[in-house]
N, C-alpha and C positions, 0 to 999 in steps of 0.2 A: 420674313422675320418671325411672323406669327407661328408658322409651322415649326420653326426651330425651337420655340419655347416648349412645345409638347415633347419634342425629342429630348431636350435637356431635362425636363421633369421626369420623363421615363427613365433616362440614364441615371439620374440621381436616385430614383426609387430602386432601380436594380442594384446599384452600388450599396445602398443602405440595407437592402435585403440580403445581399451577399455577406456583408460585414456582420449583420445580425445573426445569420445562420451559422457563420463561422464561429462566432462567440458562443452561440447556443450549443453547438456540437463539441467544440474543442475545449471548453472550460470544465475542468473536473469539479464535480459537486460532492464527491466522496472519494476517499482513498482507502486502499487495502494494503496493510503492512504485513509482510510475510517474513518471519525470521526463524532460522535454524542457526546457521552461521552465514550462509548466504543471506543477506538482508536486502529485501527488494520491496519496492512500493509501487502499486498500480494506481494511476489516476483514473477514476471512473466518471463518465459524464452522466447527464440526467437520463440518458437512454440506456444505461447499464453497459456501455461499451468502454473498453480500455482505450484511453487517449494518451496515456504516458506510462512509461516503464522506467524506473530509476533503481539503480543498485547503490547501496549505502556502504559497501566495503568491496574489496577486490573480488571476493567470491560472488557477491551480489551483482557486481557489474558484469562479471563473466557470464553469470546465469542470465541476466537481462539481455546481454548481447546474443546469446544462443537461442533465445525464444523469439518466436514470430507471433506475438499475441496482440499487437497493437490493432485496434479496431475490431477485436473479437468481443463477444459477450464475456463479462467477468467470470461467470461460472466455467466457461471453456478455458479461460486463461488460468484459473486456479487449478483446474484439472491437469493442464499441460505442465504447470509448475510441479505439482505433486507427482506426476509421472516422469519427471526428469530423472535420468539415471543417477545423478549425484544426490538429488534429494531423496530418492528411494534408498540409496545406499546409506545416507545419514540416518534416516528413520529406522532402517534395519539395525543400525548400530546403537539404538536406544537414545538417539538425540531427541530434543524437544522441538516442537513446532508451535509457534504462536502466530495467530492471525488476528490482527486488529482492524476493525472497521472504523475509519476516522471520518467524522462529519458532524454536521449539526444534528441535534436531536430532531429527527424527522422520519418520515415514512421510508425514504429510500435507504438510509443507513440502517434502520431497524429491519427492513425487509432483507437487505443484503446479509446482515449479521445472522438473522434467523435462518436464511438459506445455507450459509456457510456452516453454522452450528449443526444443522441437520445432516449436511454432507460429511462432516467430520465426526459425527457421533460414534461411528465404529472404529475410528482411528485412535490407537493408543498414543499417548505422549503428544496430543494436540490440544491446544487451548485457544479459545476464541474470546474476544472481549471487544468492547467499544471504547472509543476515545474521542475527544473533541479536537477540532482544528487547532485550538490554542496549544494543546500538548504537542501536537505534531510540529507546529511552528518552532517551538522551543527545542524539540529534538533535532530538527533539521539545522537549526543554528549551531548546535553542538556537533553536527556531523554524524548523527545517529538516525536510524530508522525509529519510528514510533515504538515498535516492539522492544527494541534494545533499550531505548530511553526509559520506557515503563519499568523494565527489569532493573535498570541502573538505579532508579528511584527507590525500588524495593530494597536493594542492597545498601544504598546509602542511608536509608532510614534505620537499618540495623547496625551499620558501621559507617559513621560520618567520615572516617579517614580514607575510605575507598575512593579512588579517583576515577574519573571518566576514562583515562587512558588504560587503566587496569581492566576495565570491563569491556572496552571497545572491541578488542579482538577475541574475546571469549565467545564460545558457542552458547546457545541458550541453555543447554544441559549444564555446562560449567557454571553459568550464572545461577541456575536453579539449585545446583549442589552447594554453591557458596551461600545462598540464602538459607538453605536447610542447615548448614553448619552454624551459621550465625544465629 
């Protein structure tokens, strides 16, 4: 009986270690929202690896399904997204690209935003910014990615009669042109 207590203790420790490491690796600590018209969000863990990929409209879901970026470094994932033929085509048609780094104010979010800004420095029609998890939560409740929600708030501040449904299916270029008109 005494020998079994050591085995039980060891088994409990192994289970706790497995559950803890699973939580540590698979819990996103930062998100990256990428919007043109495909709206896609990447969940990034504390080790800078993509642990979730979500599309926030039909084009975004199609893009998410076509990519094989889960468990890759976020920089490689963004590179693959920007090299996707549909994204390249949209950017060549003067569409706008927004990339939001969503997370708490901390070193990981700031480091990721800085890295993305330096990578996007030569890209025309690309805008990067940071947002907090609260804003992303509200956006997701409305069925939008964080980038589209941020743009919707800009439009609504200029014209309170604009509805979410009107903005939801617009491209980022169409939204920005609407903001410029208003």
